[in-house]
C-alpha positions in Angstrom: 77.2 128.1 72.6 78.1 126.6 75.8 79.2 122.9 75.3 80.7 119.9 77.3 83.4 117.4 77.4 84.8 114.3 79.1 87.7 114.9 81.1 89.2 113.2 84.6 87.9 109.6 84.4 84.1 109.1 83.0 82.7 112.2 84.5 81.4 114.9 81.7 82.7 118.5 82.4 80.9 121.3 81.4 81.4 125.1 80.7 79.0 126.8 82.7 77.9 130.5 83.0 77.9 132.7 86.2 78.6 135.5 87.8 81.8 136.6 89.8 82.4 140.0 91.4 79.5 141.1 89.7 80.8 140.2 85.8 80.1 137.4 83.6 82.4 134.3 83.7 82.7 131.1 82.2 83.4 128.3 84.7 85.1 124.9 84.6 84.3 122.8 87.7 87.4 120.6 88.7 86.9 120.3 92.2 86.1 116.6 91.9 89.7 116.3 90.3 91.5 117.8 92.6 91.4 121.1 91.1 89.0 123.9 91.7 86.6 126.3 89.6 88.6 127.9 86.5 87.0 130.9 85.5 87.6 132.8 82.2 86.1 136.0 80.6 85.1 134.4 77.6 83.5 131.0 76.3 86.6 130.5 73.7 88.8 130.6 76.3 87.1 128.3 78.3 86.7 125.9 75.4 90.9 126.3 74.6 91.3 125.3 78.1 89.0 122.2 78.4 90.1 121.0 74.6 93.8 121.1 76.3 93.1 119.1 79.4 91.0 116.6 77.5 94.5 116.6 75.0 96.5 115.6 78.0 94.3 113.4 79.6 93.8 111.4 76.3 97.4 111.4 75.8 97.6 112.8 72.4 99.3 116.0 72.8 102.1 115.9 70.1 105.0 117.9 69.5 108.8 117.6 67.9 109.8 116.0 71.1 110.2 111.7 71.5 106.4 110.6 71.9 106.6 109.8 75.7 103.0 109.4 75.9 103.4 106.1 74.4 106.0 105.2 76.9 105.4 101.7 78.5 106.2 101.3 82.2 109.3 99.7 81.2 110.6 102.6 79.4 109.5 105.0 82.6 111.3 102.7 84.6 114.7 102.9 82.8 114.3 106.6 82.6 113.5 106.7 86.6 116.0 104.5 87.7 118.9 106.6 85.5 117.5 109.9 87.5 117.5 108.1 90.8 121.5 106.6 90.5 122.2 110.2 90.0 120.6 110.9 93.5 123.3 108.5 95.0 122.3 107.7 98.6 119.3 106.3 100.0 117.9 105.0 96.7 118.4 101.7 96.6 115.0 100.2 98.0 113.2 102.6 95.8 115.2 100.9 92.7 114.3 97.4 94.1 110.6 98.1 94.3 110.9 98.9 90.8 111.9 95.8 89.3 109.4 93.7 91.9 106.5 96.3 90.7 107.4 95.7 86.6 106.3 92.1 87.0 103.2 92.0 88.3 100.1 90.8 86.5 97.6 93.7 85.8 94.6 92.8 83.8 96.8 89.9 82.2 99.4 92.1 81.4 102.7 92.6 83.1 103.2 96.0 84.3 106.2 96.5 82.5 104.4 95.9 78.9 101.7 98.5 80.0 101.5 102.0 78.6 102.1 104.2 81.3 98.7 106.2 79.9 96.8 102.9 80.2 96.9 102.8 83.9 93.8 103.6 85.9 93.2 104.1 89.4 91.5 101.0 89.8 94.4 99.3 88.7 96.4 100.9 92.1 94.0 98.6 94.3 94.9 95.6 92.2 98.5 96.3 92.9 97.4 97.0 96.6 95.6 93.4 96.9 98.8 91.3 95.5 101.5 93.5 97.5 99.5 93.1 100.7 100.1 89.2 101.1 102.4 88.5 103.9 104.0 91.9 104.2 103.7 94.5 107.1 102.1 97.6 107.0 105.2 99.4 106.8 106.5 97.8 103.8 103.1 98.0 101.8 103.0 101.8 102.7 106.4 102.2 101.6 106.5 100.4 98.4 103.2 102.5 97.4 104.9 105.4 98.4 107.8 104.6 95.7 105.2 103.7 92.9 103.3 107.1 93.4 106.7 108.7 93.1 107.1 107.0 90.2 103.6 108.1 88.8 104.9 111.8 89.6 108.2 111.5 87.8 105.6 110.3 84.8 103.6 113.7 84.9 107.3 115.9 85.0 108.4 113.8 82.1 105.0 114.7 80.5 104.2 110.9 80.2 101.0 111.8 81.3 99.0 114.8 82.5 97.9 113.3 85.9 99.0 111.0 88.7 95.5 108.5 89.3 97.2 108.5 93.1 95.4 111.9 93.3 92.0 110.5 91.8 91.7 108.0 94.7 88.2 108.5 96.7 88.8 111.1 99.7 89.2 109.1 102.9 90.5 106.0 100.9 93.2 104.0 102.8 94.7 101.4 100.7 97.4 100.4 102.6 95.9 99.6 105.9 97.3 96.0 105.6 96.2 93.0 107.4 97.0 92.4 111.2 101.0 91.0 110.6 100.9 87.4 112.0 102.9 87.4 115.2 105.9 85.1 115.4 105.5 81.5 116.3 107.4 80.1 119.3 111.3 80.9 119.6 113.9 78.4 117.8 115.1 76.2 120.4 118.7 75.9 120.7 118.5 72.1 120.1 117.1 72.6 116.7 119.8 75.5 115.6 122.6 73.3 116.7 121.4 70.5 115.0 121.2 72.0 111.7 124.7 73.6 112.9 126.1 70.4 113.3 125.5 69.2 109.7 127.6 72.0 108.2 131.0 73.1 108.0 133.6 75.6 107.3 132.5 79.1 105.9 129.1 77.9 105.9 128.9 76.7 109.4 130.5 79.8 110.9 128.3 82.2 108.9 125.4 80.1 110.3 126.6 80.4 114.0 127.7 84.0 113.4 124.0 84.9 112.3 122.6 83.2 115.1 124.9 84.8 117.9 125.1 88.2 116.7 121.6 88.7 114.9 123.0 90.9 111.9 120.8 90.5 109.1 122.0 89.0 106.0 123.1 91.9 103.9 124.9 93.3 107.0 126.4 89.5 107.3 127.4 89.6 103.8 129.1 93.1 103.8 131.3 92.4 106.9 134.6 93.2 106.9 138.0 92.3 109.2 138.1 96.0 109.9 134.6 95.6 111.4 135.6 93.0 114.1 137.5 94.1 117.2 138.9 90.6 118.8 140.2 92.4 121.5 137.3 94.4 122.9 135.0 91.6 121.5 132.7 93.8 119.5 131.5 94.1 115.9 130.9 97.3 114.2 127.9 97.3 111.6 127.5 100.8 109.5 127.0 98.9 105.7 124.8 96.4 104.1 125.0 94.3 100.9 122.7 95.0 98.0 121.8 93.3 94.6 122.4 95.7 91.8 119.7 94.3 88.9 120.7 94.4 85.5 119.1 97.8 83.8 118.7 95.8 80.4 114.9 96.5 79.9 114.8 95.5 76.1 116.0 92.3 76.6 114.8 88.6 77.6 113.5 87.9 81.2 116.7 86.0 81.8 119.1 88.5 81.0 116.9 91.0 82.7 117.3 89.4 85.7 120.9 89.2 86.2 123.2 91.7 88.2 125.8 92.3 90.7 126.2 92.9 94.1 127.7 96.0 96.1 128.2 97.6 99.4 126.3 100.6 100.5 127.2 102.6 103.7 124.2 102.6 105.5 121.9 100.3 107.3 118.3 99.1 107.0 117.3 101.9 109.6 119.3 104.7 111.3 119.7 102.7 114.4 120.6 100.1 112.2 124.3 101.6 112.7 125.4 100.2 115.9 128.2 97.8 118.0 127.4 94.3 119.2 129.0 92.2 121.3 131.4 89.3 119.7 131.5 86.4 121.5 134.7 84.4 122.4 133.8 81.3 120.7 133.2 83.3 117.4 136.4 85.1 117.7 138.2 81.4 118.1 136.4 80.3 115.2 136.8 83.3 112.9 140.9 83.5 113.6 140.8 79.6 112.7 138.8 80.5 109.4 140.9 83.5 108.7 144.2 81.6 108.3 142.6 79.1 106.1 141.0 81.4 103.8 141.8 81.3 100.2 141.3 84.6 99.2 142.9 87.6 101.6 140.1 90.1 100.6 138.6 92.6 103.2 135.6 90.5 103.4 135.0 88.3 106.1 132.6 85.9 104.3 132.8 85.8 100.4 132.0 83.8 97.3 134.3 81.4 95.5 135.5 83.9 93.6 136.5 86.2 96.6 133.4 88.0 96.2 130.3 89.4 97.8 128.6 86.1 98.6 124.8 85.9 97.3 122.2 85.6 100.0 120.2 83.1 97.6 122.4 80.5 98.6 121.8 80.7 102.4 118.4 78.6 102.0 120.2 76.1 100.4 122.8 75.7 102.9 120.1 75.5 105.8 117.6 72.9 103.8 120.7 70.7 103.1 121.7 70.8 106.6 118.1 70.3 107.9 117.6 67.3 105.8 120.8 65.4 107.2 119.4 66.6 110.5 116.1 65.1 109.7 114.4 68.2 111.2 112.5 71.0 109.7 113.4 73.6 107.6 114.3 77.4 109.3 114.7 80.4 107.5 118.0 82.3 107.6 116.3 85.4 109.0 114.6 83.0 111.4 118.7 83.1 113.0 117.9 86.8 113.9 114.7 85.9 115.6 116.6 83.3 117.5 119.1 85.7 118.7 116.5 88.1 120.0 114.8 85.4 121.8 118.2 84.4 123.6 118.5 88.4 124.7 114.9 88.2 125.9 116.0 85.3 128.3 119.2 87.2 129.7 117.6 90.9 129.5 114.0 89.9 130.2 112.3 93.5 129.7 115.4 95.5 129.0 113.8 96.8 125.7 116.3 99.6 125.0 119.3 97.2 125.2 117.3 94.5 122.9 116.7 97.4 120.4 120.1 98.5 120.2 121.7 95.0 119.5 118.8 94.1 117.1 119.2 97.6 115.3 115.8 98.4 115.2 114.3 102.0 114.3 112.6 102.3 117.7 111.7 100.3 120.9 108.0 99.9 119.8 109.3 97.7 116.6 111.0 95.5 118.8 107.9 95.1 121.2 105.7 94.7 118.8 107.9 91.8 117.1 109.2 89.9 120.3 106.9 91.4 123.0 104.6 88.3 122.8 107.5 86.0 123.5 108.6 87.9 127.5 105.7 85.6 129.2 106.5 82.0 129.5 103.3 79.4 130.1 104.2 79.2 134.0 104.3 82.9 134.0 100.9 83.5 132.3 99.4 80.8 135.3 101.2 82.9 137.7 100.0 85.9 136.6 96.1 84.3 136.2 96.3 83.1 140.1 97.3 86.8 140.7 94.4 88.0 139.3 92.0 85.3 140.5 93.6 85.9 144.0 93.0 90.1 143.8 90.1 90.5 141.5 88.4 87.6 143.0 88.0 88.8 146.2 86.4 91.8 145.0 83.9 90.1 142.9 83.0 87.9 145.9 82.0 90.9 148.0 
């Protein structure tokens, strides 16, 4: 007797009967689940296949091995991170994404505590709605791609039989993020130096170094003395500092958040490996600073213990100095934007040079971020007058 069973979400799959090449066949149609039509010579063979698919989707296949179908995302991520660590290169962003995702709230439950088999296709949209706030389309796409790869790993490890991303409706474009907000007006030189005047020692040097080199915080923290060529006045950038979260999934949250820092010999983008000018006033400050250093390590900027400094301290440095100067707070990353604004004043529309100094992947990235700064209010007025003059004559005919 031809039967039917639930399979693939909430849709009932039936064993139907038809002919193929003139021969009677028993058919299961899986096209809506990303598969095709399956043909069987007997009804029992079709039923066995359907029963097996149901078992896998329900996560009840049992054998003598560890019951991976009971894994939570905590356990899955622990296994996945171990696998990533074997790969060595270009994995730190994926690992960082895993630690970010595990704390997301999905239907009142932390993702880390949810069983992988209980994760539904609708939960993908929930994750998207959470992470899209305040992030660029590139960042959102990268994060979701990493999560999809995690679920691919879950399939390979027999934790689940299907990656829910494959169940997204055809043409669904979750990661069309809201148009990123344009940067506000560039920081003024006066504001930047009012804050700097309230700093001293290593804090002040790091602050001014960031403002007049454009280095990302990770690049700054990974900088060694060998990267600085005082004779040529040049900085070589080819590495970055990263935070390694403690891989202790079974412990309390406070313990899980602990970790350490190390240096990887790669930058955020391929073009991030670059050389930028080292200004004379920074060279003088660096010479004096090096003589006064307590620890004679390879690192230019270091913690009190002579290790890689945590970037979590940077906002504190700025807030304390801004309060003393009685000015508005700025972000540490704003110093990188400040450097870009200075480059625009000097090089105007030489986008290739600005891209090189900033370490962007391509010129379009540079233009997208800073293009709206290129035209001053005076230039806008001049351009409007020019259009009035030229187009006004045409319209007056």
